[in-house]
N, C-alpha and C positions, 0 to 999 in steps of 0.2 A: 283340667280341673285338679285341685289340690288333692294329693294322696290317691289319685286315680279313683275317686269316688264320683259317680254320676247319678243322675236322677231319672226315674221312670215315671210317666204319667199314663194312666189308663183312660181312654176316651171311649164313650162319652161320660163315664162315671166320674172322672176327675180324680179318682184315687191315685195317691202318689207314694212312692217308696224309693229309698236310696239303693244304689248299685255299686258293688265293689267289682272292679274290672276283672279280677281273677276268679270270680265265682259266677255260677250261672244265674241267670235272671230269675229262674224259679226258686232257687235256694234263698236268694236275697229277699224275695217276696214272702216266702214262708216264714223266715226268721222274723219278719216285721208284721206278722199276722195278716198278710194280704193273701187271700185265697185266690189261686188261679187253678184252672182246670189242668189236671195232669194224670198220668198213669204210671208207666214203668220207671221213669226218671233215668232211663238209659238210652234215649234216642231211638227206641225200637218200635214205639207206637206213635200215633199221631195225636194223642189226647191233648198235648200242650202246644199244638200248632196255633200260633197267633200271628196276626198281620201287624208289621211294623209300619206305622204311619210316617215315622220320621226317626232318624238315627241309624247308627252302624253297629254291627255286632260281628264277633267271631262266631260262625255258625256251629263250631265244635264237630264232634263225631256223631254223625246221624245216618240212619239207614236210608238209602236212596229210594226205597220203597215208601218211606214215610215223609221224606222231604226231598223233592226232585230239584235239579239245578234251576229249572224254570221257575219253580215256586220261590227259590231263593232270590232269583232276579226280580220277581214280582213283589218281594218284600215279606214273604212268610218265613218264620223261624220256629224251631222247637225250643221252647224256653228252658227246658231241663238241660240243654247243651249250650245254648247261646250265652256268650259273654259280652258284656257291653263294651264298646269302644268309644261311646259318646252318650250324651243324654238320649233318652228314648221316649217316644210317644207310641203307645201300643193300643190297638183296637181291643176293646174289652169283650169278653164273652159273657153271655147270659147263662149263669150256672143255675138253671131252673130246677135241677134235681137235688139241690141242697135243702136240708131242713134248717132249723134254727140252732143247730148244735154249735156250741162255742168252738172256735179254732184253737187247736192244741199246737203250740209252737214246738217243732222239733228240737230236741236237746241232745247233747253228747253224754254218754254214760260209760262207766266201766262195769263190766259184768264178769262173774266167775262161774265157771262150769260147775253145775251141781250134779248133773247125771247125764249120761249118754247111753242110749239103748237102741238096738236094732228092732224095727217094727215089721219089716218084710225084706225080700231080697234086695230091694233098692232104697227103701225109706228108713230114715233114722229119726229118733226124737232126741232133741237137745234141750235140756233144762238149764236156765241161767239164773243165778242169783244177782240181784242188783242192790248196791248200798243205798241208793236213792230210788224211790218208787217212780215208775214211769206211768204217765197218764196216757191212755189211748182209748179209742173206740173199737168195739169188736168188729173185726174185718180189716183193720189197718196192719201195716207191716213195718219192720225195722230194717236197717242195714247193719251188717257185721263186717268188720275189717278183717281180711284174711291174715292169719298169723305169718309173720315174716315178710309180708308184702305191703308195706305202708302205702296208704292211699288207694288200695284195691279193695273195694267194698262189694258185698253181695246182699241182695234183697231176700228177706224171708218173712212170710206172714206169720203173725202171732197166733198161736192155737189156744193159748190160755185166756182166761177171763180177765177183764180189767178189774175184777174184785181181788185179784191177787197180784198187785203191782210190783211187789218185790221179787217175784219169781215169774219168769215168763218161759213159755214152752214153744219150740219151734219144730216143725216137721220138715226134714231136709232130704231131698233126693240126692243120693250119692252119684256123682258123675265122674268117670275116670279122667283124671287130669284136671278136674275142677279146682279153681283157685282156693275155695274154701271147703267144699263138700268132700273132696278126696282126702281131706285130713280128719274127717269126722271121727274115725275110729281110734285116732291117736290123741284126741283131747282128753285130758285127765281132770279129775275133780280139783277145783281150785285154780285151774288155768285161767288167766285173765284175757278178756276179749274186749276190744273197743266196739261199742254199738252207738247207733244214733237213730233218732226217730221220735214220734211215730210219723209215718207217711201214709198216704193212700186216701182216696175218695170213695172206695167201695166199702164203706162202713155201714153198719146196720142203721137204717133210718127209723126214727121214732114216729110210728103211726099205727093205725089198726088194720091196715090192709094185710091180707094173707101173703105169706112169704114162700117163694119157690127157691130152693137151694139146689144148685147143680155143681158137681165137682168130679174130677178124676185125679188119681195119684195124690201128690202132696198138696193139691188144691183143696184138700179137706181142711187144712189148717185154719184159715180165717172163718170158715163156716162152723167149725167146731168151737171157735171162740164165741161166735154168736149164740150157739146153742147152750154152751156152758153158762154164759152170762144170763140168758133168758130163763134157764131152768131155775136160777136163783131168784130172779125178778118176778117169775111166774106171770108174764103178760097174757092177757086174754087174746091170743093171736094164733092163727093157724100156720104151721110150717110143714111143707112137703120137701123132703130131702132126697135127692137122686144122686147116688154115688156109683161111679163106674170104675171097674178094674178088669184085668185080664183073667186072672185065676183067683180061686178062693183064698189062696195064701197072700194075695195082694190086698185083700180087704183088711183094713186097720180100724181100730177103735170100735169095732162092731159091738162088743159087749157093753162098752160105756154108752154108746148111742142107744142101745136097747134099754139101758137104765134111765137115760134121759127121756125116752118115750114113755116109760112108766110114770115119770114125774111130770111130763108135760102132756097132758091129755090130748092136745091138738097137734102133736108132732107126729108125722108119718115117715118112716125111714124106708127107702126103696133102693137097696143095692142091686147092682146088675153086674154080670160077668160077660165080657165080650168074647172070651175064648176058654170056656171051662174045659177041663180035662176029666177023664174017667174018675180019677182019684178024688176029685172035688166033691162028688156026690151032691151036686148043686141042684136045688129044686126051685130056685128063685128065677128072676128075670134073666133072659139071655139076649145079648145084643149090645151095641154101643148105646151110650146113655141118650144120644139123640134119638135113636130108634125107640127107646123106651118112652121118652117124652112125647114122641109123635103119637104113640098109641094111647098113652094115659092121660095127657093134658089136652083136653078138647078145646078149652077157652082159657087163654092166658091173660085176658084183659083185666081181671081183678087183682093180679099179683104184682108185688115187687119181686124182681128176680135178681139173685146174686150168683154169678157164674165165675168158677175159679179153675184154672188148669192151663193146659197147652193152648196157645193162641187159636189153633185150627178148630179145637173143640169149642172154645168160647165163641168163635165166629159162627160155627154151625148151629149151636144152641140159640144164639141171639137171632139169627136168621129165621130159625124155626118159630120162635116165640113171637117175633114181630108179625109173622104170617098168621099167627094164632090170636092176634089182637092186642098184645101188650103195648102200651105206649113206650116209645124209644127212651124217654127220660126216666123210665122206671126199670131199666136194665142197668145193673151195676156189675161191670166186668173186672176181673183181676187176672189179666193174662200173664202167665209165667214164661216170660222171655228168657232165653239162654243169655248168659252175661256176655259171651263173645259170639 
């Protein structure tokens, strides 16, 4: 086909979109406002696993735990990594957990560093000014291109509210040798970064069901975006927020969240420490966040749950909440997979 452009058709819905051979099927779909199920966009989860009824793809770089060789032979592909080699016919998924929110097409932006500050031993806050405002839903994330490494992108959830679209805030865990995070302390005010987005399906749904928020570490970012947004909107909705850390010094944004509690009469903040030390003088809950939920949430069936952090924690909490009665389609996970 001319210019290496192919066509994809989703069955049985009949939705169609064009495919550029050098880009992933998922990226092509999102640019054309075709919503497909996806998660990490790095081939590390199985959210975007779709069955190819017809056509050929380059499967790209995928985790063997998420897409086995046998599954490839059967016709399955991770669409965040798959590149089209021909026209494709793809079995559509029923995305029953979506509301009627309009699809926001990801765009490319140039951002300038506004401020960098350290929040804890491992976590940093990065504030970015954008010349053009970015539209996003609370709970979504962007990708940032690592300085000096063209084409090397890292995913970070947005912690700020959509109400401030010209300045966004990220919470970044510094990892030794990390392509982007290990440079965080060297970013100076005015330094330009390429970003793109928004991405993610774990955004806050619009409804009146109570909300259960669960996070550890930098997983607080998308949940903070939700709370900051809702504090201004003042919805008549219950929020229970469980946040886990090891030591008291690892708890971040505590003062702000208590201020949000005062503004949001139906917000309950429940921090927990898994390994408090004598100097912490901690009188709150002790244990892993999963243990706290086991004790305190007796019936999960009324909730929408948003879970953010390391995959092991997300999996444990999801399993627990399912056992406590929450419907599977009301669990929204944002697993923070390592880039490599």
